[in-house]
Each structure stands twice: as C-alpha cells, then as structure tokens.
ROMARRO-434524 format. One record per atom (N, C-alpha, C): residue in three letters; y, z, x. Coordinates in pm, whole numbers, padded with zeros to 5 digits, always signed. Atoms other than C-alpha are relative to their C-alpha. Layout:
<sites>
alaYZX/...
</sites>
This chain:
<sites>
met-00025-00137+00040/met+03190+00436-00778/met-00125+00084+00031/ala+00110-00089-00035/ala+02974+00716-00641/ala-00031+00094-00116/leu+00041-00092+00105/leu+02775+00927-00882/leu+00010+00143+00049/ser-00003-00142-00034/ser+02825+01300-00889/ser-00142+00053+00009/tyr+00132-00061-00014/tyr+02538+01533-00813/tyr-00066+00017-00137/lys+00058-00020+00134/lys+02490+01619-01183/lys-00042-00132-00062/ala+00034+00131+00055/ala+02494+01252-01280/ala-00125-00056+00066/arg+00120+00047-00071/arg+02239+01164-01011/arg-00124+00075-00048/lys+00113-00081+00047/lys+02018+01449-01130/lys-00044-00046-00140/arg+00033+00047+00136/arg+02035+01330-01492/arg-00063-00138+00003/trp+00053+00136-00007/trp+01978+00965-01404/trp-00139-00001+00064/ser+00133-00004-00060/ser+01682+01057-01185/ser-00105+00042-00103/leu+00093-00039+00107/leu+01520+01230-01483/leu-00026-00115-00097/val+00016+00116+00089/val+01583+00925-01703/val-00091-00104+00065/val+00083+00099-00070/val+01432+00697-01440/val-00145+00046+00003/leu+00138-00049-00009/leu+01125+00919-01398/leu-00070+00008-00135/leu+00063-00020+00130/leu+01064+00985-01767/leu-00007-00125-00086/val-00004+00121+00082/val+01153+00645-01915/val-00028-00125+00084/gly+00010+00122-00080/gly+01189+00385-01642/gly-00133-00018+00070/met+00124+00013-00075/met+00882+00460-01437/met-00119-00034-00090/pro+00111+00040+00088/pro+00633+00454-01728/pro+00015-00144-00051/ala-00022+00139+00043/ala+00792+00129-01851/ala-00035-00096+00111/tyr+00033+00085-00114/tyr+00759-00018-01502/tyr-00151-00007+00021/val+00146-00001-00016/val+00393+00088-01482/val-00065-00094-00102/val+00054+00090+00104/val+00319-00089-01812/val+00029-00145+00037/leu-00037+00134-00040/leu+00506-00396-01687/leu-00085-00049+00116/ala+00079+00039-00118/ala+00321-00400-01352/ala-00146-00025-00037/val+00140+00018+00040/val-00022-00357-01510/val-00015-00124-00087/thr+00003+00120+00083/thr+00056-00626-01768/thr+00010-00125+00086/leu-00015+00113-00091/leu+00170-00859-01492/leu-00129-00027+00077/met+00126+00016-00074/met-00146-00797-01290/met-00113-00045-00093/gly+00103+00043+00095/gly-00355-00850-01604/gly+00012-00146-00039/his-00019+00140+00038/his-00202-01192-01670/his-00042-00097+00109/ile+00046+00090-00105/ile-00297-01332-01333/ile-00151+00014+00015/gln+00145-00002-00018/gln-00653-01418-01245/gln-00038+00115+00093/arg+00047-00114-00078/arg-00854-01131-01098/arg-00002-00036+00148/leu-00008+00023-00143/leu-00777-01111-00726/leu-00118+00066+00070/pro+00101-00072-00079/pro-01028-01018-00457/pro+00051+00141+00030/leu-00038-00140-00021/leu-01030-00645-00389/leu+00091+00018+00121/trp-00082-00014-00120/trp-00881-00688-00040/trp+00143-00047-00023/leu-00135+00046+00033/leu-00580-00859-00201/leu+00059+00079-00117/glu-00046-00074+00118/glu-00560-00656-00522/glu+00057+00138+00038/val-00047-00132-00043/val-00520-00317-00349/val+00140-00008+00060/pro-00138+00010-00052/pro-00216-00426-00141/pro+00102-00042-00107/ala-00091+00041+00107/ala-00067-00592-00451/ala+00044+00122-00082/tyr-00035-00121+00074/tyr-00084-00262-00641/tyr+00084+00096+00085/leu-00082-00085-00088/leu+00055-00075-00339/leu+00144-00050+00006/val-00136+00056-00003/val+00353-00310-00317/val+00070+00026-00133/leu-00059-00027+00131/leu+00413-00280-00691/leu+00029+00149-00019/gly-00020-00145+00012/gly+00378+00098-00664/gly+00123+00049+00073/phe-00118-00041-00074/phe+00655+00124-00407/phe+00125-00078-00039/ala-00114+00087+00031/ala+00878-00158-00538/ala+00094+00061-00104/trp-00086-00054+00107/trp+01007+00042-00837/trp+00109+00090+00055/ile-00095-00097-00051/ile+01188+00293-00617/ile+00118-00066+00070/leu-00106+00063-00079/leu+01396+00044-00417/leu+00135-00008-00071/pro-00132+00004+00065/pro+01669-00009-00679/pro+00058+00139-00029/phe-00045-00134+00040/phe+01688+00366-00750/phe+00008+00098+00117/lys+00001-00088-00117/lys+01684+00502-00395/lys+00126+00085+00007/arg-00127-00074-00006/arg+02052+00604-00412/arg+00009+00108-00108/val-00003-00099+00108/val+01999+00789-00741/val-00074+00127+00041/phe+00082-00115-00038/phe+01730+01015-00593/phe+00047+00069+00127/leu-00045-00054-00128/leu+01916+01081-00268/leu+00063+00138-00018/gly-00054-00136+00001/gly+01971+01456-00230/gly-00017+00077-00129/val+00015-00068+00129/val+01862+01551-00583/val-00074+00132+00015/gly+00075-00124-00019/gly+01623+01818-00456/gly+00074+00106+00079/gln-00080-00092-00080/gln+01895+01983-00247/gln+00093+00081-00092/pro-00099-00074+00080/pro+02142+02249-00369/pro+00123-00086-00026/asp-00119+00076+00038/asp+02452+02117-00543/asp+00108+00015+00107/pro-00101-00010-00105/pro+02703+02033-00268/pro+00140+00032-00055/asp-00131-00025+00060/asp+02995+02072-00513/asp+00020+00148-00034/gln-00010-00142+00032/gln+02917+02439-00583/gln+00041+00079+00124/pro-00034-00082-00116/pro+03079+02696-00358/pro-00120+00084+00043/ala+00113-00075-00054/ala+02831+02872-00133/ala+00024+00150-00020/asp-00007-00146+00015/asp+02758+03239-00211/asp-00037+00064+00134/his+00027-00072-00124/his+02786+03451+00101/his-00002+00147-00030/asp+00016-00141+00028/asp+02648+03794+00031/asp-00018+00073+00132/glu+00007-00071-00129/glu+02734+03973+00355/glu+00049+00139-00016/
</sites>
C-alpha cells in the first residue's frame, strides 16, 4: 500500500524527531561497547552508521519537499 503525500509528510517528521535521535543514541552506544578502533577505521564506521539510518526510510522521504501532487494546480492567468 502506497502512502499518501500527507502520510509521508507526517511519517517523515516522526522519523526525524523521534527515530533519528533514537538511532543516534543506539549507534553511539554500539560504538562505545566495542573496543576503541583506530581513527582510520573509526571515521568510516561512523560514516556508514550515519548513512545507514536513511536506507529503510528512503521511500518515506521521497518527494516530501515538493508541492502536494494531489492538490489541484492554481493557474492565475
């Protein structure tokens, strides 16, 4: 089932305001539980973790910054 534009917009806010901070805490906790990595390995690990959160939510954010496609276009001519 495809989400409507309004639903995608709402879910994107939930993901950004609740999910992302929770993921950051989880990622930092995970990195804190493993032994300190060398800097050349730690930086890429944080980069991978920084981009990994978006992969499951890519479809939710698709087109959210665009005008609502369900609204009729106003043509003031």
